[in-house]
N, CA, C and O atoms as a Tinker XYZ file with bonds, in Angstrom:
   512  protein
     1  N      0.845000   -1.181000    0.000000    73     2
     2  CA     0.000000    0.000000    0.000000    64     1     3
     3  C      0.888000    1.241000    0.000000    63     2     4     5
     4  O      1.818000    1.349000    0.799000    81     3
     5  N      0.595000    2.168000   -0.898000    73     3     6
     6  CA     1.335000    3.420000   -0.963000    64     5     7
     7  C      0.463000    4.556000   -0.443000    63     6     8     9
     8  O     -0.728000    4.648000   -0.743000    81     7
     9  N      1.103000    5.422000    0.351000    73     7    10
    10  CA     0.429000    6.540000    1.001000    64     9    11
    11  C      1.169000    7.813000    0.639000    63    10    12    13
    12  O      2.400000    7.840000    0.635000    81    11
    13  N      0.425000    8.866000    0.334000    73    11    14
    14  CA     1.047000   10.159000    0.076000    64    13    15
    15  C      0.815000   11.062000    1.289000    63    14    16    17
    16  O     -0.295000   11.163000    1.812000    81    15
    17  N      1.882000   11.703000    1.711000    73    15    18
    18  CA     1.798000   12.705000    2.772000    64    17    19
    19  C      1.884000   14.076000    2.142000    63    18    20    21
    20  O      2.654000   14.292000    1.206000    81    19
    21  N      1.081000   15.019000    2.664000    73    19    22
    22  CA     1.059000   16.363000    2.111000    64    21    23
    23  C      1.153000   17.379000    3.234000    63    22    24    25
    24  O      0.355000   17.373000    4.172000    81    23
    25  N      2.147000   18.252000    3.119000    73    23    26
    26  CA     2.271000   19.415000    3.995000    64    25    27
    27  C      1.859000   20.615000    3.151000    63    26    28    29
    28  O      2.682000   21.172000    2.425000    81    27
    29  N      0.581000   21.022000    3.240000    73    27    30
    30  CA     0.081000   22.070000    2.351000    64    29    31
    31  C      0.563000   23.456000    2.759000    63    30    32    33
    32  O      0.781000   23.735000    3.938000    81    31
    33  N      0.725000   24.312000    1.762000    73    31    34
    34  CA     1.125000   25.687000    2.021000    64    33    35
    35  C      0.600000   26.614000    0.940000    63    34    36    37
    36  O      0.151000   26.160000   -0.112000    81    35
    37  N      0.655000   27.903000    1.195000    73    35    38
    38  CA     0.166000   28.886000    0.220000    64    37    39
    39  C      0.999000   28.884000   -1.062000    63    38    40    41
    40  O      0.448000   28.878000   -2.162000    81    39
    41  N      2.311000   28.887000   -0.921000    73    39    42
    42  CA     3.215000   28.983000   -2.069000    64    41    43
    43  C      3.862000   27.653000   -2.449000    63    42    44    45
    44  O      4.149000   27.406000   -3.620000    81    43
    45  N      4.088000   26.799000   -1.447000    73    43    46
    46  CA     4.747000   25.515000   -1.699000    64    45    47
    47  C      4.125000   24.437000   -0.819000    63    46    48    49
    48  O      3.542000   24.717000    0.228000    81    47
    49  N      4.270000   23.195000   -1.280000    73    47    50
    50  CA     3.753000   22.042000   -0.542000    64    49    51
    51  C      4.849000   20.994000   -0.452000    63    50    52    53
    52  O      5.641000   20.811000   -1.377000    81    51
    53  N      4.873000   20.324000    0.664000    73    51    54
    54  CA     5.734000   19.166000    0.794000    64    53    55
    55  C      4.930000   17.929000    0.445000    63    54    56    57
    56  O      3.793000   17.775000    0.891000    81    55
    57  N      5.514000   17.048000   -0.349000    73    55    58
    58  CA     4.839000   15.825000   -0.772000    64    57    59
    59  C      5.808000   14.661000   -0.586000    63    58    60    61
    60  O      6.973000   14.741000   -0.977000    81    59
    61  N      5.312000   13.576000    0.017000    73    59    62
    62  CA     6.132000   12.386000    0.201000    64    61    63
    63  C      5.271000   11.149000   -0.014000    63    62    64    65
    64  O      4.125000   11.097000    0.435000    81    63
    65  N      5.825000   10.151000   -0.701000    73    63    66
    66  CA     5.146000    8.875000   -0.895000    64    65    67
    67  C      5.917000    7.823000   -0.111000    63    66    68    69
    68  O      7.122000    7.650000   -0.290000    81    67
    69  N      5.195000    7.124000    0.761000    73    67    70
    70  CA     5.773000    6.062000    1.566000    64    69    71
    71  C      4.907000    4.814000    1.424000    63    70    72    73
    72  O      3.724000    4.897000    1.092000    81    71
    73  N      5.508000    3.674000    1.677000    73    71    74
    74  CA     4.685000    2.467000    1.732000    64    73    75
    75  C      4.242000    2.264000    3.178000    63    74    76    77
    76  O      4.613000    3.040000    4.058000    81    75
    77  N      3.459000    1.233000    3.420000    73    75    78
    78  CA     2.918000    1.018000    4.765000    64    77    79
    79  C      3.983000    0.598000    5.775000    63    78    80    81
    80  O      3.717000    0.564000    6.976000    81    79
    81  N      5.187000    0.278000    5.297000    73    79    82
    82  CA     6.311000   -0.022000    6.193000    64    81    83
    83  C      7.124000    1.225000    6.528000    63    82    84    85
    84  O      8.072000    1.153000    7.310000    81    83
    85  N      6.761000    2.372000    5.941000    73    83    86
    86  CA     7.464000    3.617000    6.216000    64    85    87
    87  C      8.644000    3.895000    5.304000    63    86    88    89
    88  O      9.395000    4.843000    5.536000    81    87
    89  N      8.821000    3.074000    4.259000    73    87    90
    90  CA     9.902000    3.324000    3.295000    64    89    91
    91  C      9.521000    4.496000    2.395000    63    90    92    93
    92  O      8.380000    4.600000    1.947000    81    91
    93  N     10.483000    5.371000    2.135000    73    91    94
    94  CA    10.235000    6.568000    1.328000    64    93    95
    95  C     10.544000    6.263000   -0.137000    63    94    96    97
    96  O     11.617000    5.757000   -0.464000    81    95
    97  N      9.590000    6.578000   -1.012000    73    95    98
    98  CA     9.773000    6.369000   -2.445000    64    97    99
    99  C      9.854000    7.685000   -3.218000    63    98   100   101
   100  O     10.386000    7.730000   -4.327000    81    99
   101  N      9.322000    8.753000   -2.622000    73    99   102
   102  CA     9.310000   10.061000   -3.283000    64   101   103
   103  C      9.211000   11.102000   -2.180000    63   102   104   105
   104  O      8.449000   10.950000   -1.225000    81   103
   105  N     10.002000   12.171000   -2.331000    73   103   106
   106  CA     9.932000   13.273000   -1.364000    64   105   107
   107  C     10.373000   14.539000   -2.073000    63   106   108   109
   108  O     11.473000   14.605000   -2.622000    81   107
   109  N      9.515000   15.537000   -2.059000    73   107   110
   110  CA     9.834000   16.750000   -2.808000    64   109   111
   111  C      9.028000   17.933000   -2.284000    63   110   112   113
   112  O      7.947000   17.769000   -1.719000    81   111
   113  N      9.574000   19.115000   -2.482000    73   111   114
   114  CA     8.845000   20.360000   -2.236000    64   113   115
   115  C      8.450000   20.898000   -3.604000    63   114   116   117
   116  O      9.294000   21.073000   -4.483000    81   115
   117  N      7.162000   21.156000   -3.774000    73   115   118
   118  CA     6.650000   21.631000   -5.061000    64   117   119
   119  C      5.916000   22.951000   -4.864000    63   118   120   121
   120  O      5.526000   23.303000   -3.750000    81   119
   121  N      5.737000   23.669000   -5.958000    73   119   122
   122  CA     4.917000   24.872000   -5.904000    64   121   123
   123  C      3.458000   24.451000   -5.771000    63   122   124   125
   124  O      3.039000   23.462000   -6.372000    81   123
   125  N      2.693000   25.188000   -4.998000    73   123   126
   126  CA     1.284000   24.862000   -4.790000    64   125   127
   127  C      0.534000   24.812000   -6.112000    63   126   128   129
   128  O     -0.396000   24.020000   -6.264000    81   127
   129  N      0.919000   25.638000   -7.059000    73   127   130
   130  CA     0.264000   25.648000   -8.376000    64   129   131
   131  C      0.444000   24.314000   -9.104000    63   130   132   133
   132  O     -0.361000   23.981000   -9.973000    81   131
   133  N      1.481000   23.545000   -8.768000    73   131   134
   134  CA     1.756000   22.260000   -9.406000    64   133   135
   135  C      1.170000   21.079000   -8.634000    63   134   136   137
   136  O      1.352000   19.927000   -9.027000    81   135
   137  N      0.468000   21.363000   -7.541000    73   135   138
   138  CA     0.013000   20.305000   -6.635000    64   137   139
   139  C     -0.876000   19.269000   -7.334000    63   138   140   141
   140  O     -0.616000   18.070000   -7.246000    81   139
   141  N     -1.914000   19.725000   -8.022000    73   139   142
   142  CA    -2.854000   18.782000   -8.629000    64   141   143
   143  C     -2.187000   17.922000   -9.701000    63   142   144   145
   144  O     -2.387000   16.708000   -9.726000    81   143
   145  N     -1.403000   18.531000  -10.581000    73   143   146
   146  CA    -0.758000   17.750000  -11.642000    64   145   147
   147  C      0.271000   16.768000  -11.058000    63   146   148   149
   148  O      0.400000   15.643000  -11.541000    81   147
   149  N      0.989000   17.191000  -10.033000    73   147   150
   150  CA     1.951000   16.291000   -9.385000    64   149   151
   151  C      1.230000   15.106000   -8.764000    63   150   152   153
   152  O      1.684000   13.968000   -8.884000    81   151
   153  N      0.104000   15.367000   -8.099000    73   151   154
   154  CA    -0.642000   14.283000   -7.468000    64   153   155
   155  C     -1.207000   13.313000   -8.495000    63   154   156   157
   156  O     -1.220000   12.104000   -8.267000    81   155
   157  N     -1.669000   13.830000   -9.610000    73   155   158
   158  CA    -2.172000   12.946000  -10.677000    64   157   159
   159  C     -1.069000   11.999000  -11.135000    63   158   160   161
   160  O     -1.307000   10.805000  -11.320000    81   159
   161  N      0.128000   12.527000  -11.317000    73   159   162
   162  CA     1.266000   11.700000  -11.730000    64   161   163
   163  C      1.627000   10.659000  -10.668000    63   162   164   165
   164  O      1.914000    9.507000  -10.993000    81   163
   165  N      1.611000   11.071000   -9.399000    73   163   166
   166  CA     1.962000   10.152000   -8.317000    64   165   167
   167  C      0.907000    9.052000   -8.165000    63   166   168   169
   168  O      1.244000    7.899000   -7.892000    81   167
   169  N     -0.362000    9.407000   -8.340000    73   167   170
   170  CA    -1.436000    8.412000   -8.272000    64   169   171
   171  C     -1.227000    7.357000   -9.355000    63   170   172   173
   172  O     -1.360000    6.160000   -9.099000    81   171
   173  N     -0.903000    7.804000  -10.553000    73   171   174
   174  CA    -0.680000    6.877000  -11.662000    64   173   175
   175  C      0.569000    6.026000  -11.434000    63   174   176   177
   176  O      0.560000    4.826000  -11.710000    81   175
   177  N      1.629000    6.632000  -10.936000    73   175   178
   178  CA     2.893000    5.920000  -10.769000    64   177   179
   179  C      2.872000    4.925000   -9.613000    63   178   180   181
   180  O      3.391000    3.816000   -9.744000    81   179
   181  N      2.277000    5.309000   -8.476000    73   179   182
   182  CA     2.350000    4.483000   -7.269000    64   181   183
   183  C      1.030000    3.817000   -6.883000    63   182   184   185
   184  O      0.986000    3.060000   -5.914000    81   183
   185  N     -0.041000    4.086000   -7.621000    73   183   186
   186  CA    -1.360000    3.526000   -7.270000    64   185   187
   187  C     -1.695000    3.863000   -5.812000    63   186   188   189
   188  O     -2.024000    2.984000   -5.016000    81   187
   189  N     -1.605000    5.152000   -5.484000    73   187   190
   190  CA    -1.833000    5.625000   -4.117000    64   189   191
   191  C     -3.208000    5.212000   -3.614000    63   190   192   193
   192  O     -4.188000    5.231000   -4.358000    81   191
   193  N     -3.264000    4.838000   -2.343000    73   191   194
   194  CA    -4.520000    4.404000   -1.736000    64   193   195
   195  C     -5.031000    5.371000   -0.674000    63   194   196   197
   196  O     -6.202000    5.313000   -0.299000    81   195
   197  N     -4.168000    6.259000   -0.187000    73   195   198
   198  CA    -4.544000    7.131000    0.917000    64   197   199
   199  C     -3.679000    8.381000    0.909000    63   198   200   201
   200  O     -2.508000    8.341000    0.533000    81   199
   201  N     -4.275000    9.493000    1.331000    73   199   202
   202  CA    -3.526000   10.742000    1.498000    64   201   203
   203  C     -3.569000   11.149000    2.964000    63   202   204   205
   204  O     -4.631000   11.150000    3.587000    81   203
   205  N     -2.420000   11.491000    3.503000    73   203   206
   206  CA    -2.315000   12.015000    4.858000    64   205   207
   207  C     -2.009000   13.494000    4.719000    63   206   208   209
   208  O     -1.010000   13.876000    4.109000    81   207
   209  N     -2.867000   14.316000    5.282000    73   207   210
   210  CA    -2.801000   15.758000    5.088000    64   209   211
   211  C     -2.593000   16.451000    6.419000    63   210   212   213
   212  O     -3.318000   16.201000    7.382000    81   211
   213  N     -1.594000   17.326000    6.470000    73   211   214
   214  CA    -1.382000   18.127000    7.664000    64   213   215
   215  C     -2.526000   19.102000    7.857000    63   214   216   217
   216  O     -3.131000   19.553000    6.885000    81   215
   217  N     -2.826000   19.430000    9.103000    73   215   218
   218  CA    -3.983000   20.270000    9.423000    64   217   219
   219  C     -3.664000   21.769000    9.431000    63   218   220   221
   220  O     -4.325000   22.537000   10.131000    81   219
   221  N     -2.665000   22.186000    8.665000    73   219   222
   222  CA    -2.275000   23.600000    8.606000    64   221   223
   223  C     -3.349000   24.483000    7.993000    63   222   224   225
   224  O     -4.417000   24.010000    7.603000    81   223
   225  N     -3.050000   25.768000    7.916000    73   223   226
   226  CA    -4.036000   26.771000    7.521000    64   225   227
   227  C     -4.606000   26.591000    6.124000    63   226   228   229
   228  O     -5.738000   27.006000    5.876000    81   227
   229  N     -3.869000   25.991000    5.209000    73   227   230
   230  CA    -4.363000   25.867000    3.831000    64   229   231
   231  C     -4.786000   24.438000    3.479000    63   230   232   233
   232  O     -4.879000   24.094000    2.301000    81   231
   233  N     -5.038000   23.616000    4.479000    73   231   234
   234  CA    -5.329000   22.211000    4.189000    64   233   235
   235  C     -6.681000   21.999000    3.514000    63   234   236   237
   236  O     -6.865000   20.976000    2.854000    81   235
   237  N     -7.617000   22.903000    3.650000    73   235   238
   238  CA    -8.947000   22.723000    3.039000    64   237   239
   239  C     -8.854000   22.662000    1.513000    63   238   240   241
   240  O     -9.498000   21.816000    0.892000    81   239
   241  N     -8.063000   23.544000    0.902000    73   239   242
   242  CA    -7.896000   23.521000   -0.563000    64   241   243
   243  C     -7.256000   22.217000   -1.025000    63   242   244   245
   244  O     -7.705000   21.610000   -1.997000    81   243
   245  N     -6.216000   21.792000   -0.330000    73   243   246
   246  CA    -5.543000   20.542000   -0.694000    64   245   247
   247  C     -6.502000   19.363000   -0.525000    63   246   248   249
   248  O     -6.500000   18.436000   -1.335000    81   247
   249  N     -7.311000   19.399000    0.520000    73   247   250
   250  CA    -8.272000   18.316000    0.750000    64   249   251
   251  C     -9.284000   18.222000   -0.398000    63   250   252   253
   252  O     -9.620000   17.124000   -0.839000    81   251
   253  N     -9.763000   19.363000   -0.876000    73   251   254
   254  CA   -10.705000   19.370000   -2.009000    64   253   255
   255  C    -10.071000   18.733000   -3.250000    63   254   256   257
   256  O    -10.709000   17.942000   -3.943000    81   255
   257  N     -8.821000   19.083000   -3.520000    73   255   258
   258  CA    -8.122000   18.525000   -4.684000    64   257   259
   259  C     -7.961000   17.016000   -4.532000    63   258   260   261
   260  O     -8.234000   16.265000   -5.468000    81   259
   261  N     -7.522000   16.574000   -3.365000    73   259   262
   262  CA    -7.304000   15.150000   -3.130000    64   261   263
   263  C     -8.606000   14.356000   -3.248000    63   262   264   265
   264  O     -8.631000   13.290000   -3.864000    81   263
   265  N     -9.678000   14.869000   -2.663000    73   263   266
   266  CA   -10.970000   14.189000   -2.755000    64   265   267
   267  C    -11.469000   14.178000   -4.198000    63   266   268   269
   268  O    -12.088000   13.209000   -4.640000    81   267
   269  N    -11.194000   15.271000   -4.937000    73   267   270
   270  CA   -11.554000   15.333000   -6.351000    64   269   271
   271  C    -10.811000   14.316000   -7.195000    63   270   272   273
   272  O    -11.272000   13.941000   -8.274000    81   271
   273  N     -9.657000   13.868000   -6.705000    73   271   274
   274  CA    -8.875000   12.833000   -7.380000    64   273   275
   275  C     -9.224000   11.439000   -6.849000    63   274   276   277
   276  O     -8.519000   10.466000   -7.117000    81   275
   277  N    -10.314000   11.361000   -6.096000    73   275   278
   278  CA   -10.819000   10.097000   -5.523000    64   277   279
   279  C     -9.822000    9.432000   -4.580000    63   278   280   281
   280  O     -9.715000    8.206000   -4.536000    81   279
   281  N     -9.101000   10.249000   -3.834000    73   279   282
   282  CA    -8.136000    9.728000   -2.878000    64   281   283
   283  C     -8.675000    9.967000   -1.466000    63   282   284   285
   284  O     -8.905000   11.117000   -1.092000    81   283
   285  N     -8.884000    8.909000   -0.672000    73   283   286
   286  CA    -9.334000    9.111000    0.704000    64   285   287
   287  C     -8.312000    9.948000    1.471000    63   286   288   289
   288  O     -7.108000    9.833000    1.241000    81   287
   289  N     -8.799000   10.792000    2.385000    73   287   290
   290  CA    -7.930000   11.726000    3.103000    64   289   291
   291  C     -8.083000   11.538000    4.606000    63   290   292   293
   292  O     -9.194000   11.428000    5.125000    81   291
   293  N     -6.948000   11.502000    5.293000    73   291   294
   294  CA    -6.908000   11.528000    6.752000    64   293   295
   295  C     -6.148000   12.784000    7.155000    63   294   296   297
   296  O     -5.074000   13.063000    6.623000    81   295
   297  N     -6.705000   13.537000    8.094000    73   295   298
   298  CA    -6.059000   14.757000    8.582000    64   297   299
   299  C     -5.228000   14.400000    9.818000    63   298   300   301
   300  O     -5.699000   13.700000   10.715000    81   299
   301  N     -3.977000   14.895000    9.852000    73   299   302
   302  CA    -3.064000   14.617000   10.960000    64   301   303
   303  C     -2.564000   15.944000   11.536000    63   302   304   305
   304  O     -2.334000   16.904000   10.801000    81   303
   305  N     -2.402000   15.981000   12.835000    73   303   306
   306  CA    -1.902000   17.162000   13.539000    64   305   307
   307  C     -0.470000   17.477000   13.093000    63   306   308   309
   308  O      0.397000   16.603000   13.089000    81   307
   309  N     -0.241000   18.737000   12.720000    73   307   310
   310  CA     1.089000   19.176000   12.262000    64   309   311
   311  C      1.979000   19.700000   13.383000    63   310   312   313
   312  O      3.114000   20.105000   13.131000    81   311
   313  N      1.492000   19.697000   14.586000    73   311   314
   314  CA     2.219000   20.314000   15.693000    64   313   315
   315  C      3.655000   19.790000   15.792000    63   314   316   317
   316  O      3.880000   18.582000   15.854000    81   315
   317  N      4.608000   20.700000   15.806000    73   315   318
   318  CA     6.052000   20.447000   15.970000    64   317   319
   319  C      6.712000   19.705000   14.797000    63   318   320   321
   320  O      7.853000   19.259000   14.921000    81   319
   321  N      6.014000   19.566000   13.667000    73   319   322
   322  CA     6.612000   18.832000   12.550000    64   321   323
   323  C      7.772000   19.590000   11.908000    63   322   324   325
   324  O      8.724000   18.970000   11.435000    81   323
   325  N      7.707000   20.904000   11.885000    73   323   326
   326  CA     8.802000   21.674000   11.284000    64   325   327
   327  C     10.088000   21.492000   12.084000    63   326   328   329
   328  O     11.161000   21.319000   11.506000    81   327
   329  N      9.986000   21.529000   13.403000    73   327   330
   330  CA    11.164000   21.324000   14.244000    64   329   331
   331  C     11.717000   19.912000   14.045000    63   330   332   333
   332  O     12.929000   19.725000   13.941000    81   331
   333  N     10.824000   18.921000   13.993000    73   331   334
   334  CA    11.261000   17.542000   13.772000    64   333   335
   335  C     11.916000   17.393000   12.396000    63   334   336   337
   336  O     12.910000   16.683000   12.246000    81   335
   337  N     11.348000   18.067000   11.400000    73   335   338
   338  CA    11.890000   17.985000   10.043000    64   337   339
   339  C     13.288000   18.601000    9.971000    63   338   340   341
   340  O     14.151000   18.084000    9.262000    81   339
   341  N     13.518000   19.682000   10.686000    73   339   342
   342  CA    14.861000   20.286000   10.693000    64   341   343
   343  C     15.886000   19.326000   11.281000    63   342   344   345
   344  O     16.990000   19.187000   10.753000    81   343
   345  N     15.517000   18.665000   12.376000    73   343   346
   346  CA    16.432000   17.683000   12.979000    64   345   347
   347  C     16.699000   16.524000   12.022000    63   346   348   349
   348  O     17.838000   16.084000   11.868000    81   347
   349  N     15.636000   16.036000   11.382000    73   347   350
   350  CA    15.772000   14.931000   10.440000    64   349   351
   351  C     16.579000   15.348000    9.209000    63   350   352   353
   352  O     17.327000   14.544000    8.654000    81   351
   353  N     16.426000   16.609000    8.782000    73   351   354
   354  CA    17.206000   17.105000    7.648000    64   353   355
   355  C     18.703000   16.951000    7.934000    63   354   356   357
   356  O     19.458000   16.469000    7.089000    81   355
   357  N     19.121000   17.365000    9.134000    73   355   358
   358  CA    20.549000   17.315000    9.453000    64   357   359
   359  C     21.034000   15.882000    9.637000    63   358   360   361
   360  O     22.218000   15.614000    9.435000    81   359
   361  N     20.155000   14.950000   10.014000    73   359   362
   362  CA    20.552000   13.541000   10.079000    64   361   363
   363  C     20.761000   12.995000    8.674000    63   362   364   365
   364  O     21.682000   12.214000    8.436000    81   363
   365  N     19.902000   13.408000    7.742000    73   363   366
   366  CA    20.023000   12.948000    6.352000    64   365   367
   367  C     21.147000   13.663000    5.611000    63   366   368   369
   368  O     21.739000   13.100000    4.690000    81   367
   369  N     21.442000   14.894000    6.005000    73   367   370
   370  CA    22.428000   15.742000    5.323000    64   369   371
   371  C     23.365000   16.367000    6.350000    63   370   372   373
   372  O     23.252000   17.560000    6.630000    81   371
   373  N     24.284000   15.595000    6.915000    73   371   374
   374  CA    25.171000   16.145000    7.944000    64   373   375
   375  C     25.970000   17.342000    7.422000    63   374   376   377
   376  O     26.392000   17.357000    6.266000    81   375
   377  N     26.174000   18.342000    8.280000    73   375   378
   378  CA    26.959000   19.512000    7.868000    64   377   379
   379  C     28.397000   19.122000    7.523000    63   378   380   381
   380  O     28.942000   18.154000    8.051000    81   379
   381  N     28.991000   19.902000    6.623000    73   379   382
   382  CA    30.372000   19.678000    6.194000    64   381   383
   383  C     31.224000   20.889000    6.561000    63   382   384   385
   384  O     30.707000   21.961000    6.876000    81   383
   385  N     32.526000   20.695000    6.512000    73   383   386
   386  CA    33.462000   21.797000    6.740000    64   385   387
   387  C     33.290000   22.414000    8.115000    63   386   388   389
   388  O     33.072000   21.714000    9.104000    81   387
   389  N     33.392000   23.736000    8.164000    73   387   390
   390  CA    33.314000   24.448000    9.440000    64   389   391
   391  C     31.930000   24.329000   10.072000    63   390   392   393
   392  O     31.788000   24.513000   11.281000    81   391
   393  N     30.893000   24.019000    9.261000    73   391   394
   394  CA    29.539000   23.872000    9.809000    64   393   395
   395  C     29.428000   22.676000   10.757000    63   394   396   397
   396  O     28.525000   22.626000   11.592000    81   395
   397  N     30.347000   21.712000   10.628000    73   395   398
   398  CA    30.338000   20.571000   11.538000    64   397   399
   399  C     30.610000   21.011000   12.979000    63   398   400   401
   400  O     30.234000   20.324000   13.929000    81   399
   401  N     31.263000   22.158000   13.126000    73   399   402
   402  CA    31.617000   22.649000   14.457000    64   401   403
   403  C     30.432000   23.297000   15.175000    63   402   404   405
   404  O     30.435000   23.408000   16.401000    81   403
   405  N     29.414000   23.727000   14.414000    73   403   406
   406  CA    28.228000   24.355000   15.009000    64   405   407
   407  C     27.168000   23.311000   15.316000    63   406   408   409
   408  O     26.937000   22.415000   14.504000    81   407
   409  N     26.519000   23.405000   16.470000    73   407   410
   410  CA    25.395000   22.489000   16.723000    64   409   411
   411  C     24.314000   22.702000   15.655000    63   410   412   413
   412  O     24.008000   23.836000   15.288000    81   411
   413  N     23.749000   21.611000   15.169000    73   411   414
   414  CA    22.723000   21.732000   14.130000    64   413   415
   415  C     21.485000   22.468000   14.637000    63   414   416   417
   416  O     20.723000   23.023000   13.845000    81   415
   417  N     21.285000   22.475000   15.946000    73   415   418
   418  CA    20.135000   23.205000   16.502000    64   417   419
   419  C     20.265000   24.713000   16.285000    63   418   420   421
   420  O     19.277000   25.441000   16.379000    81   419
   421  N     21.481000   25.183000   15.994000    73   419   422
   422  CA    21.704000   26.610000   15.728000    64   421   423
   423  C     21.748000   26.920000   14.236000    63   422   424   425
   424  O     21.917000   28.076000   13.847000    81   423
   425  N     21.597000   25.895000   13.401000    73   423   426
   426  CA    21.676000   26.084000   11.959000    64   425   427
   427  C     20.298000   25.955000   11.312000    63   426   428   429
   428  O     19.431000   25.225000   11.794000    81   427
   429  N     20.124000   26.664000   10.234000    73   427   430
   430  CA    18.894000   26.578000    9.446000    64   429   431
   431  C     19.214000   25.794000    8.181000    63   430   432   433
   432  O     20.178000   26.112000    7.484000    81   431
   433  N     18.414000   24.768000    7.874000    73   431   434
   434  CA    18.682000   24.030000    6.634000    64   433   435
   435  C     18.676000   24.969000    5.425000    63   434   436   437
   436  O     17.888000   25.913000    5.383000    81   435
   437  N     19.549000   24.718000    4.441000    73   435   438
   438  CA    19.673000   25.608000    3.296000    64   437   439
   439  C     18.543000   25.463000    2.271000    63   438   440   441
   440  O     18.522000   26.178000    1.269000    81   439
   441  N     17.614000   24.550000    2.515000    73   439   442
   442  CA    16.487000   24.345000    1.601000    64   441   443
   443  C     15.238000   24.065000    2.421000    63   442   444   445
   444  O     15.340000   23.679000    3.585000    81   443
   445  N     14.059000   24.252000    1.834000    73   443   446
   446  CA    12.821000   23.994000    2.581000    64   445   447
   447  C     12.722000   22.530000    3.019000    63   446   448   449
   448  O     13.178000   21.628000    2.316000    81   447
   449  N     12.124000   22.312000    4.182000    73   447   450
   450  CA    12.001000   20.962000    4.734000    64   449   451
   451  C     10.574000   20.420000    4.640000    63   450   452   453
   452  O     10.243000   19.441000    5.309000    81   451
   453  N      9.733000   21.038000    3.825000    73   451   454
   454  CA     8.327000   20.641000    3.725000    64   453   455
   455  C      8.155000   19.185000    3.273000    63   454   456   457
   456  O      7.223000   18.513000    3.714000    81   455
   457  N      9.030000   18.696000    2.411000    73   455   458
   458  CA     8.964000   17.292000    1.988000    64   457   459
   459  C      9.199000   16.350000    3.154000    63   458   460   461
   460  O      8.551000   15.308000    3.257000    81   459
   461  N     10.119000   16.712000    4.029000    73   459   462
   462  CA    10.388000   15.902000    5.220000    64   461   463
   463  C      9.203000   15.980000    6.175000    63   462   464   465
   464  O      8.876000   14.994000    6.835000    81   463
   465  N      8.559000   17.141000    6.255000    73   463   466
   466  CA     7.348000   17.269000    7.074000    64   465   467
   467  C      6.283000   16.300000    6.572000    63   466   468   469
   468  O      5.618000   15.643000    7.374000    81   467
   469  N      6.113000   16.205000    5.253000    73   467   470
   470  CA     5.133000   15.279000    4.675000    64   469   471
   471  C      5.472000   13.836000    5.074000    63   470   472   473
   472  O      4.576000   13.049000    5.378000    81   471
   473  N      6.743000   13.497000    5.070000    73   471   474
   474  CA     7.197000   12.165000    5.506000    64   473   475
   475  C      6.809000   11.925000    6.964000    63   474   476   477
   476  O      6.298000   10.861000    7.311000    81   475
   477  N      7.054000   12.914000    7.807000    73   475   478
   478  CA     6.741000   12.805000    9.238000    64   477   479
   479  C      5.239000   12.623000    9.455000    63   478   480   481
   480  O      4.827000   11.856000   10.326000    81   479
   481  N      4.426000   13.318000    8.674000    73   479   482
   482  CA     2.972000   13.189000    8.805000    64   481   483
   483  C      2.515000   11.753000    8.528000    63   482   484   485
   484  O      1.681000   11.208000    9.252000    81   483
   485  N      3.066000   11.152000    7.478000    73   483   486
   486  CA     2.701000    9.756000    7.169000    64   485   487
   487  C      3.162000    8.838000    8.291000    63   486   488   489
   488  O      2.418000    7.950000    8.707000    81   487
   489  N      4.364000    9.036000    8.781000    73   487   490
   490  CA     4.875000    8.179000    9.856000    64   489   491
   491  C      4.058000    8.341000   11.132000    63   490   492   493
   492  O      3.861000    7.371000   11.863000    81   491
   493  N      3.580000    9.549000   11.410000    73   491   494
   494  CA     2.676000    9.748000   12.562000    64   493   495
   495  C      1.400000    8.936000   12.379000    63   494   496   497
   496  O      0.916000    8.296000   13.313000    81   495
   497  N      0.868000    8.972000   11.173000    73   495   498
   498  CA    -0.348000    8.213000   10.887000    64   497   499
   499  C     -0.100000    6.710000   11.058000    63   498   500   501
   500  O     -0.916000    6.009000   11.657000    81   499
   501  N      1.008000    6.226000   10.540000    73   499   502
   502  CA     1.306000    4.796000   10.609000    64   501   503
   503  C      1.550000    4.319000   12.051000    63   502   504   505
   504  O      1.350000    3.142000   12.351000    81   503
   505  N      1.974000    5.212000   12.932000    73   503   506
   506  CA     2.236000    4.847000   14.327000    64   505   507
   507  C      0.959000    4.731000   15.147000    63   506   508   509
   508  O      0.985000    4.199000   16.257000    81   507
   509  N     -0.160000    5.224000   14.615000    73   507   510
   510  CA    -1.428000    5.134000   15.343000    64   509   511
   511  C     -1.857000    3.705000   15.514000    63   510   512
   512  O     -2.904000    3.441000   16.105000    81   511
């Protein structure tokens, strides 16, 4: 079973596809304008069965799109996911050079972590 996680936003969305064992097959930050077309492609490629959607401020629009694509939707609490995603980013991408000397808690990832947030949302759902 493949599940898509979505961290919705006004300008960008985090999207991640995981299987029911928590393995990551796709993770990306996309422009919100590309959300529907990206989801159509992911549905075709992975035969998605479920969407896990963060409960952030713009989740209603994303929910309408997902339901319009005949994908069942579960809403998950987004509380503290950004902080968790930053920590996970540094585990996946350890700092190099002089940045290794600074604690990662004092560093900001050089790219958006919304895709990792989407991954965390699916894993929260799977832990229920």
